[in-house]
N, C-alpha and C positions, 0 to 999 in steps of 0.2 A: 408818705410824698405822694403828690400829684403829678402825674404826667400829662401833659396837655398836648394833644397829637391828633392826627387827621388819617383815616384808613389807609388815604390813596397816597399819602406821601411819603417816599424812599427816604427823606432826611429824617422824618419822625421815625420812623421805622428804626433805624438808628438806635436811639434813646431807648426803644420799646425793648429789643432785643439785649442792650446792655443791662436795664433793670431786671430782665428775667433772667441774664446769666449769673446776676449778683445774688437772686432770690430775694429783693427787693418788696416789704409790703408796701404796696403804692396802691391809689387809684387811677384809672384809666379813663380820662375826660376827652370824648369827641368834641372837636372843633370843627366848623364848616366855615372856612373863612374864603368861602365862593358867596356870590349873588346865587339863588335858586329859580331854575326855569324849568318847571313840571313837565315840557313838552321833551327835554332832552333827558336820557340814560343818567338815572339815579338826582336828576335834577342837577347837576353840578355842571357849571357854564365856565369854571377857570377866571370867571370875573372877578379880581380882589373885593372884598366889603372895604369901603373908606375906614379907616381907623377909628374914627367916632361912634361909627355904627359898631365896629367889635368892641371897643369898650363898652357900648351899652348892652351887646349882648352877652359878652364874655368879659367882665370886668373884674375876675380874678387874673383870668389867663392874659390878658393884656397888662395888668400887673407882673407879670413874670415874665412878659414878653414884650418889651417899650415898642417892637415894631408889629405887634400882632402877628408873626409868623411863628408856625409851629417847626420843631417842638420846642418845650419849655418845661421846667420842671420847677413844683414848690414845695421846699423841702419844710416839713412842721418845724426846724429850729427857725426857720425865717429867710434862710438862702432860696434864693430865685436865681434861675442859670436858663440860660437860652442858646441856641444854635446848636445842631447834630452834632459836631465833634467836642464840642465844651461841654455839653451835658454827658456825654461820653466819658470824659475825662474825671469830670465832675464826681461821678458815680464810681467811677473806678477808685479814688480815693477818698470818696466820703465813705466806701463800706469797703476797708483796709484787708481784704481777705480775698482767697483765690476764687476766680479765675482772676487773674491780672490784665487788663487792657495794656500797659504800659508796663513793660519790666522790669523789676525791681532792684535796683544795684547797679545797673547799666545803662548811664547817661548814654553812650552812643548807640545802645539798641532802641530806647526810648526814642531818639534822635530820628532814627530813621523807621520808626514807627509812625511817628507826627508825618514827615517827609513821604511815604508810600499812601499814607492815607488821604494826603492832599491829592497826591498823584491819581487816586481816584477820582476825586473831585473835578479837578482841574483838566484833566487830560482824558481819561478814557470815557467818563459819562458824557462831559462835553460833547466829545465827537459823535458817541451814539447819538445825543439830541438833535445837533445839527443833522446827522443823515436823517433820523426821524423827521424832522421839520422843513426842511429843504425841499421843493416841490419839483426842483429840477433833477431828472433821473440822473445826467453826467454828474452833478455835484454829489448828488445821492453817494454814485460810487467813489467819488473820493475820499468822502468822510468816512465811506465804509473801510478802506483801505486804511485810514487814518486811526480808525479805532483799531482794525486787527493790529497795526504796527503797536500801539500805545499799549495793549493790550500784551503782547508776546513781548514786552519790556518789562511789564510788570513781571510777567509769568519767569522772567529770568531774573529776578530778582527774590523769588520765592525761596524759602528753606528747603533741603532736601531731606530731614530725616522726620519727617510727618507729613501730613496734608494739609495744615494749616501755613498761612503766610512766613511765620517764622517757623514750620517746621511742625515741632509736635507739642507746641500751646498756640491759643487763640490768642488774640489781639486787637486792638483797634482798628487794626488794619482788615480784618474778617470783618468786623462788624461796618466799616465803613463800605465795603466792597458790596456784601451780601445783598441788599435791599436794590440795588442796582444792577449786579445780574438777574437777579430776577427779573426784571425790566427787560433788558438785553434778550433774555429768551424768548420770554412770553409776547411783550408787547414789540420787539422788533421783528420776531419770528412774524406775527400775526402783519404787521402793516407794511414792512419792505422785504420779508421774505428771509430775513437774517438766518444765518445758517452757520455755526462756527466750524474753521477749517480745522482737519484732521493731520494734526502735527504734533510734536511733543510737547510744545508751549501748551497749544490748547487742550492737550490732554491732561497736563498737568492743571490746568484751569478746572477742568472738568471733575479731577479727583478731588480738587478744593471742593468745588461747588458740591456734593455727594457728601464729604465727610461734616461739611458746615448744614446743609438739609436732615441730618440726621440727629444733629443736636435740636432737645426739644425748644430750647430758648430761641433759635433760628426759628427753624420748622412752625411753630406757635405763631410767629408772626405773620407766617404765607397770606395774603388774603384770596379772595375768591379770584380762579384766572380771568374767566368772561368780564366780571364786574373790572377788574383790575383795568383788561385791556379798552374795556368802554371807556372806562375815563383817560384814555390817551387819545381819544378819536378827533378831538381838536389839536392836540399839538402835531398830528400826524397830517393834520389841512394847514398847518402853521398857524392858527388861529387861538391858540394860547392867549391869554391876558395876564397870566401872574407876572409876578416879578422876575422870576427866572426865564420865562418864554420871552419876556421882553428884553434880557442881557443876550439872549441868543438871536433874537430876531436883529437887534442892531448889527451883530458878528454875521450875521448872513448877508446882510444888507450892504456890508463893507466889501465881502467876498464876492458879491453880484455886480458891484461895479469895476472890480477890477478886470481890465483888458484883457 
């Protein structure tokens, strides 16, 4: 199996963790979806290459990811899957052995895993990036409080019989959040002085982070801290040009126009 990924992408990191947890024999194929500027750290501009250029540079990758976005996987059996959580679910079912990312035999618990995995992306992550990208200190503060509120909502939904989201067993929720929590701590701390509160909800999240960080499949995907921080410099100035950045910039524009 081939994993098409980019070292700086938290979405791609989800797929990487899933393959490592399952012990899959795979090839790691690094993709640079951005234009290169040698004057910038690592040359990363966050300016997306046109899809036609990606097709020319990485034809096998684009064949497995129609929009030319990481992550995607290409299975020797001919299967091609893209989008981070879809890849995680595919890997879970394609390699039907523990650990299971979606609990077997429990439809309600499986539904809750999907709900809270989406919550990570749509609520926690979004508020963090709004705080990171907004250049107005007042709006940054509001976004930070919204981020903390979403974190507390998440923490209250966590299991109590173990450190992971479901308690004693890992799931797709843990895989969904881990790459972003890394960025909350490292990138948020560096660019916005973000410090997590010291209260029961955040202590529960800290316990979760420590437990996940000790798993080789999770820990092995942590990239170099200075390099990761440097790759977010354009986001911190609201100069990102990725599709995700553009979507958030639209949200920021709507917020700024409100009286």
